[in-house]
C-alpha angles and dihedrals in degrees: 000000000000120000091201112107128212088252091056091050091049092051090047093052092046093050110099114236107257096200095096090054092045093048087047088058088051092051091046091054091049092049094046090047093048093045094048094047092047090050091052093046091052098041108034124048114236112268093023134091148192124233110231101171113016115242091004119051139018138163106241121183103219130169109218111196092170136059127275113337087009092288108172091013091124094048121144087230106046092166091054091048091049093048091047092049091048091048093048091046093051090049090050092047091054092048094048091044091054091046092049092048092050098044101028099090090093121050108236142134093273092055092049090048092052091046091053093047091048093050092047094047092050091048094054097041089053089058093048091052098040101037105017088238140051118254110231122183115153112097124177124185143163112209105305096347117089140173114231113258117273139168143227092275091054090049091052092049093049093045090049092048091050091050090051091049091051090050091051093048096042113105110254119228115250113252113250111242 
């Protein structure tokens, strides 16, 4: 016995598939990430930076051979770390892609979150394959405290993860009987 009513089926068939929009968000993140990294690579010498807002924000051209926050960057086996990070990233990309395809028919926060994570993951894995490192360049600090440099792809991944967390923690409406 199906609990789906005729009304539910009608609404479902009238709802436009949101996957093109969600994959558009993914492509937008990839393009913004590529453009921003290319701009940094062509305008700021590696290892140097430019102060944008004194004591708060600078563009800092950094080569990250490790994972988030340069974890594993000083490993004795940098090639093994890079291959492992590429393998994990590709695995994550496939999982997120499948999840986005399955759940992306309806436009919602979870779909946007997955689209952001997918775009960010593709942006960073591209760097690891093409350059053997990820280009990071956004550095925020307050006096002597600073956040490690990151990029647009990292921002998209973190924003997507936060959106997913909010969706998980959000109280779910009780189903009408």
